[in-house]
MIGUZA-112091 format. One line per field, with one value per residue (C-alpha): residue in one letter; x, y, z. Coordinates in steps of 0.1 Angstrom, whole numbers, plus 5000, padded with zeros to 4 digits. Layout:
N
type <- a/...
px <- X/...
py <- Y/...
pz <- Z/...
//
This chain:
445
type <- m/a/a/t/s/n/e/k/a/p/q/i/d/l/i/y/k/i/e/d/k/p/s/f/k/d/a/l/f/a/a/f/q/h/l/l/a/i/f/v/a/i/i/t/p/p/l/i/i/a/g/a/l/d/l/d/l/e/t/t/s/f/l/v/s/m/a/l/f/a/s/g/i/s/t/f/i/q/c/r/r/l/g/p/v/g/a/g/l/l/c/v/q/g/t/s/f/s/f/i/g/p/i/i/s/a/g/l/v/g/g/l/p/l/i/f/g/c/t/i/v/a/a/p/i/e/m/i/v/s/r/s/f/r/y/l/k/r/i/i/t/p/l/v/s/g/t/v/v/l/l/i/g/l/s/l/i/k/v/g/i/i/a/c/g/g/g/h/a/a/m/d/n/g/t/f/g/s/w/q/n/l/s/i/a/a/l/v/l/i/g/v/l/f/f/n/r/s/g/n/k/y/i/r/m/s/s/i/v/l/g/l/i/v/g/y/i/l/a/f/i/l/g/r/v/d/l/s/a/v/q/t/t/d/i/a/l/w/n/i/p/v/p/f/k/y/g/l/d/l/n/i/s/s/l/i/a/f/g/l/i/y/l/i/t/a/i/e/a/s/g/d/i/t/a/n/s/m/i/s/g/e/p/l/e/g/e/k/y/v/k/r/v/s/g/g/v/l/a/d/g/f/n/s/l/l/a/g/v/f/n/s/f/p/n/s/i/f/a/q/n/n/g/l/i/q/l/t/g/v/a/s/r/h/v/g/y/y/i/a/a/m/l/i/i/l/g/l/f/p/g/i/g/l/i/f/s/v/m/p/d/p/v/l/g/g/a/t/l/l/m/f/g/t/v/a/a/a/g/i/r/i/i/a/s/q/e/i/d/r/k/a/t/m/v/l/a/i/s/l/s/l/g/l/g/v/e/l/m/p/d/i/l/t/n/v/s/p/d/l/k/g/i/f/s/s/g/i/t/t/g/g/l/a/a/i/i/s/n/a/v/i/r/s/k
px <- 8843/8866/8897/8929/8956/8976/8945/8934/8919/8929/8903/8890/8862/8839/8803/8798/8820/8828/8797/8773/8746/8741/8708/8703/8709/8741/8755/8747/8763/8794/8797/8794/8823/8844/8834/8845/8879/8885/8866/8894/8921/8902/8896/8931/8952/8930/8930/8968/8973/8948/8965/9000/8988/8968/8935/8903/8875/8852/8879/8890/8855/8850/8882/8872/8838/8854/8878/8848/8829/8859/8866/8830/8832/8866/8853/8823/8846/8869/8841/8819/8847/8838/8853/8890/8889/8886/8896/8861/8868/8857/8884/8880/8898/8906/8929/8965/8989/9019/9013/9010/9047/9048/9013/9023/9055/9035/9009/9035/9048/9016/8986/8957/8958/8993/8983/8953/8972/8999/8974/8957/8986/9008/8980/8984/9019/9001/8977/9005/9022/8991/8997/9033/9037/9053/9083/9086/9088/9124/9131/9109/9117/9104/9136/9130/9093/9099/9125/9101/9073/9097/9107/9071/9064/9095/9089/9052/9061/9073/9039/9023/9046/9038/9001/9006/9023/8994/9002/9016/8991/9005/9040/9029/9012/9038/9017/9035/9042/9021/9009/8973/8983/9006/8980/8953/8976/8988/8952/8942/8973/8967/8930/8937/8961/8936/8907/8929/8938/8901/8889/8858/8864/8840/8857/8891/8880/8867/8898/8909/8874/8869/8904/8895/8862/8879/8904/8877/8858/8889/8897/8861/8863/8896/8880/8901/8873/8867/8831/8832/8845/8816/8791/8806/8812/8784/8782/8756/8733/8746/8780/8777/8809/8823/8850/8882/8868/8902/8918/8949/8986/9018/9053/9080/9096/9063/9052/9083/9076/9040/9051/9075/9049/9024/9050/9054/9016/9012/9034/9017/8982/8993/9003/8970/8949/8970/8962/8926/8924/8939/8916/8886/8895/8904/8932/8967/8981/8969/8949/8921/8945/8965/8933/8923/8956/8959/8923/8928/8960/8945/8915/8939/8954/8921/8904/8933/8928/8891/8897/8919/8890/8867/8892/8905/8938/8952/8935/8949/8935/8933/8951/8933/8900/8916/8918/8881/8872/8891/8876/8840/8841/8823/8841/8811/8819/8782/8790/8814/8783/8769/8803/8805/8770/8777/8809/8792/8763/8787/8806/8775/8768/8792/8784/8805/8835/8828/8828/8863/8876/8873/8891/8920/8955/8965/8935/8944/8981/8976/8960/8981/9014/9005/8992/9024/9045/9025/9034/9071/9067/9051/9081/9104/9084/9086/9124/9128/9109/9140/9174/9195/9230/9259/9245/9211/9227/9245/9212/9195/9225/9225/9187/9181/9211/9201/9164/9166/9195/9174/9145/9167/9188/9169/9194/9219/9200/9203/9227/9210/9190/9153/9142/9165/9157/9120/9127/9151/9137/9114/9131/9107/9116/9153/9154/9131/9152/9183/9168/9158/9191/9214/9194/9198/9235/9244/9221/9206/9179
py <- 4224/4226/4205/4224/4226/4198/4175/4181/4150/4138/4142/4107/4098/4077/4066/4062/4079/4066/4080/4075/4048/4028/4012/3977/3963/3983/3975/3938/3936/3954/3932/3901/3911/3917/3883/3866/3883/3872/3839/3815/3836/3834/3796/3786/3792/3769/3742/3743/3744/3715/3695/3701/3691/3661/3673/3653/3663/3677/3699/3711/3720/3739/3759/3769/3780/3800/3817/3830/3840/3858/3876/3888/3902/3918/3935/3949/3964/3980/3995/4006/4020/4012/4041/4042/4007/4006/4026/4037/4028/3999/3977/3939/3916/3879/3851/3862/3841/3857/3835/3801/3792/3800/3785/3752/3752/3759/3733/3706/3713/3721/3716/3740/3752/3766/3782/3800/3809/3826/3842/3859/3868/3882/3903/3932/3938/3951/3971/3988/3995/4012/4040/4044/4031/4064/4057/4020/4029/4039/4004/3983/4000/3990/3970/3950/3944/3936/3910/3894/3893/3878/3851/3844/3838/3817/3795/3789/3778/3746/3741/3747/3722/3695/3700/3698/3665/3651/3663/3644/3615/3609/3608/3581/3559/3563/3583/3616/3633/3609/3620/3623/3647/3668/3669/3682/3708/3719/3722/3744/3766/3770/3776/3804/3820/3816/3832/3859/3870/3875/3909/3904/3919/3895/3865/3879/3886/3850/3834/3815/3802/3791/3775/3755/3744/3731/3712/3699/3685/3667/3653/3640/3624/3607/3594/3616/3632/3610/3615/3585/3606/3630/3602/3590/3624/3638/3675/3697/3718/3750/3760/3776/3796/3784/3806/3787/3754/3738/3754/3776/3771/3792/3787/3814/3805/3804/3836/3854/3841/3853/3887/3893/3887/3910/3937/3933/3930/3964/3981/3964/3974/4010/4009/3992/4018/4046/4031/4027/4063/4075/4054/4066/4103/4108/4129/4114/4136/4154/4144/4127/4105/4096/4087/4064/4046/4042/4030/4005/3990/3988/3970/3947/3935/3935/3915/3889/3886/3881/3855/3835/3836/3821/3794/3811/3824/3860/3884/3912/3938/3924/3947/3932/3948/3982/3974/3965/3999/4015/3992/3997/4033/4022/4033/4033/4017/4007/3980/3965/3957/3935/3918/3912/3897/3874/3861/3855/3836/3815/3808/3795/3768/3739/3726/3753/3743/3706/3712/3727/3703/3673/3692/3670/3685/3689/3711/3734/3732/3744/3776/3782/3778/3808/3828/3821/3831/3863/3869/3865/3888/3915/3913/3919/3949/3964/3959/3972/4004/4013/4023/3991/4005/3987/3988/3976/3948/3936/3937/3916/3892/3885/3882/3859/3837/3830/3828/3805/3786/3773/3766/3745/3729/3727/3701/3730/3735/3699/3707/3740/3741/3733/3769/3785/3759/3767/3803/3800/3769/3792/3809/3838/3845/3840/3861/3887/3892/3892/3920/3941/3938/3941/3971/3989/3981/3988/4018/4012/4036
pz <- 8166/8135/8135/8144/8119/8134/8135/8099/8084/8049/8022/8014/7990/8012/8007/8045/8070/8105/8123/8093/8097/8065/8056/8068/8033/8027/8062/8058/8024/8035/8067/8046/8025/8056/8069/8037/8040/8076/8082/8071/8088/8121/8121/8107/8138/8161/8133/8130/8168/8173/8146/8161/8196/8183/8199/8195/8171/8198/8213/8179/8170/8202/8198/8163/8176/8204/8180/8161/8192/8207/8174/8174/8210/8202/8170/8188/8215/8189/8169/8198/8221/8257/8278/8269/8254/8216/8186/8176/8140/8117/8132/8128/8152/8148/8160/8156/8134/8153/8184/8167/8173/8210/8215/8200/8221/8252/8243/8239/8274/8294/8271/8268/8305/8299/8266/8281/8313/8293/8270/8299/8322/8293/8278/8302/8286/8255/8276/8294/8261/8249/8274/8264/8228/8217/8239/8231/8194/8201/8212/8190/8157/8123/8118/8149/8143/8106/8117/8141/8115/8090/8116/8124/8087/8081/8112/8102/8067/8082/8098/8064/8046/8072/8066/8028/8033/8053/8088/8118/8113/8078/8094/8118/8091/8064/8039/8044/8011/7991/7956/7969/7997/7975/7947/7970/7985/7951/7938/7967/7962/7925/7931/7956/7931/7902/7920/7935/7900/7890/7879/7899/7934/7951/7937/7946/7982/7985/7968/7999/8007/7971/7970/8001/7987/7955/7976/7999/7969/7955/7990/7992/7958/7968/8000/8022/8042/8072/8084/8108/8136/8132/8135/8167/8183/8205/8194/8211/8190/8207/8219/8253/8261/8294/8309/8320/8307/8304/8335/8337/8342/8340/8329/8330/8297/8278/8295/8281/8246/8247/8262/8234/8207/8226/8224/8187/8183/8200/8175/8146/8160/8162/8125/8115/8134/8117/8083/8092/8103/8071/8049/8070/8066/8102/8116/8116/8144/8175/8206/8187/8168/8199/8217/8189/8187/8225/8228/8199/8213/8248/8233/8214/8247/8266/8239/8239/8277/8272/8244/8269/8294/8268/8257/8226/8215/8214/8190/8169/8144/8109/8084/8053/8063/8058/8021/8021/8036/8007/7982/7993/8005/8037/8068/8092/8125/8127/8100/8126/8148/8120/8115/8153/8154/8125/8141/8175/8159/8139/8171/8189/8162/8167/8133/8117/8137/8130/8092/8093/8120/8096/8069/8056/8065/8028/8021/8050/8041/8006/8018/8049/8030/8009/8039/8059/8030/8029/8065/8058/8028/8050/8073/8043/8033/8068/8068/8032/8042/8063/8052/8054/8063/8079/8114/8103/8084/8115/8135/8108/8106/8143/8146/8116/8124/8160/8152/8123/8139/8167/8144/8120/8146/8179/8193/8198/8231/8243/8272/8282/8314/8309/8318/8293/8267/8271/8264/8235/8218/8197/8168/8171/8208/8202/8171/8186/8217/8197/8174/8204/8222/8192/8179/8212/8215/8179/8179/8145/8136
//
């Protein structure tokens, strides 16, 4: 049946459209490019969280493996579309950076059980939003979501800087900010920028991976790669996913923090799916479009719940893969099956997680500092896309003042009750709630 006038798809020059089935060689090559673009982004959150919570090497390696495994399952569901769940597009999912702040806060209070409990119990919020996102857009406007994304980036920059200086271990032994740590982090940062400026598209897509390799080599030369822990750690040949391995726990303040980010993630996911539809030559309005967005956001929440079951962190759609679709001209969702298979296989081999688990903090810090800065810049772009009038300025002023205020001076909450302190100790939560409430009261559009 021909598309109706309100469902007319944009004309896009594609080599393979959504339902096309590329040859094995073409599909594998396209999938590998996507894997290069997302691999580091998937494993970085569990590495940062494990470092902040001072987890042992075996646990860290397992979390990295489960992040890859969960991303593979999530990507398959998005591309395949199981009933109403999934966008049916070449949508790649991975561990979300947006949750790192609330996850670390929850982990410091109740460890991994509290993290996975909140991941699972709060996920239905996004699933509910998927059925009513068109109404919530009036509450969570681009100004609100842009402010929250900006706060996420700004709060994570502190985590990146700590890693550049050597991490919490360096703080304890007095080597924090040493010339070795700063040199390694600087080399990684410069390396990523250098490779990112390359005219070769494959080198550019691999810039973060190449930057990490350069930093890893320097750290090894300086004797900063500690392999003794690997030799004394009993790591199995295969990682068998064990549901609820670390148990579950709940905490109302952590639950609120997770729920707020799930709300924002739902709005972001709808935007990513819209961009993917446009690039893939699919309709941007009408029943087919609404079905894709609703299914994609529903899968975003369901996959995060599934990730929590398999001891991983919330997942979200990766926007960077939309650029790869445009670059390669390959929009076939069948390529997503190859990407999913690669991620699942990588997740089943603990050696992959082990290699990155022994990565020195400054190596990771050099790359994440740039990545977190990019998150903050994305928030600024979202805000800048709106008209910043007097009312919008007031919303921004209130949200950023309160959000950054508790991040920079957490002692302001010293005399607040423990329950309220747990809710407002996160600048993301405080600033996000302030943005939603002030935007509704001031009626900024």
